[in-house]
N, C-alpha and C positions, 0 to 999 in steps of 0.2 A: 491540530497539533503542530507546534513549531518545529521545523527541521532546521538544525544548525549545520551548515556545510563546513567543509574543511577550510575553504577560503575565508569564511566568516571567523572561524577559530583563529586563523592566522592573523586576521584584522584585530580581533580581540586581544591577542597576545601582543601585538606591536603597539597598542594604545593603552597603556596601564593607567590606572587611576592617577590623576593630577598631572599627567603628562602633557595636557593641553590647557593647563591653568592659565588664565589671562587672555586666551584667544577669543573667548566669547563667541560671537555669531561667525567668526572666521575659522573656528574649529572644524576639522573634517569630520563628517559622519561616517561611522564604520558600519552601521546597521540602522535600518528603519523598520520598526514595527507598527502595525495599525490594526484597528478593528473596523472590518468592513461595515459600511452603512451607518457608521458613527463618526464623530470628529476626534476620536482617540488616536493620538500619534505619539510615538516615542523615537526620537532622533538620538541615537547612541553615539557619544563622542569618546568615551573612555570605558574601559572594562578591566575586571580583575577576577580571576577564578578563585572561588572560595574552597575552604577545606572540605565542605560537603558536596563538592563538584558543581554547585550552582555559580552563576555568574552574577556579580554586582556591576551595575552600569552607572555611568553618569551621563546626563544629556539633557536636551530641551524637549519637554514633554507637554502634551495637551490632553487633559481629560475634561475638566470644566473650564480651565484657563491655561494659558502658556506659562510655564515656569521651568527653571532649571532645577534638577534634583537627582537623587539616587534612587534606583529601582533594581529589582533582580529579575533575572530570566524566569525564575519560578512564579513570581508575581504576575508577569505578563502571560505566562503559559496557562495559569489557573483561571484567567478571566473568561467569562461566558455571559452572553447577554442574549437571552431568547435563542439559544443554539449557536449563536455567532461566537467564534473565538478569535484571538489575535493571529495575525499572520506576519510573515517576514516580507518586506518589499524586495522581491528578487530582481527588480529593474532599477534599483538605486544605482546611478552612475557612479563609478569610482572617482574619488577626489571631490565629491560634493561637500560644500560646507553647510553649516546650519542655515545661513543666509540663502544659499542656492535652493535648499529644500523648502524653505519658507516661500520663497518667490514661486516655486513650482506648485506648492500647495494653494497659493492665492492667485493663480493664474497671472503671475507677474504684476499684480497691482501694487505698485511701489508705495502707495499711501497706506496700505494695510501693514506692510512690512515695516515701514518706518514707525508706525503706531506701536508695534510689539517691541521695538528697540528703545523706546523711551522709559 
């Protein structure tokens, strides 16, 4: 089960949808979700609370391929693969950009990061 902390809620509230439009890979990541033992990753850059108390996010994601898109907290929380569920990366350094996160995911192999920016 995904636990949303007070600091995450503060980050979500300060990064409303469309607030980072045009920043692309230089947008600050406010949360990172992942599925252990898989390549699934969600780098959240913008968030907005919905009337039903769910959160809609925008960010850079990888399921089968990397792409920018919208997704909800409930969608991530409902995922389950052979007993494995999504988790929050509690060790995400504050101020990391999408580019920074990609570099750390790919062990700083610049050739891979450049490939995804094309």
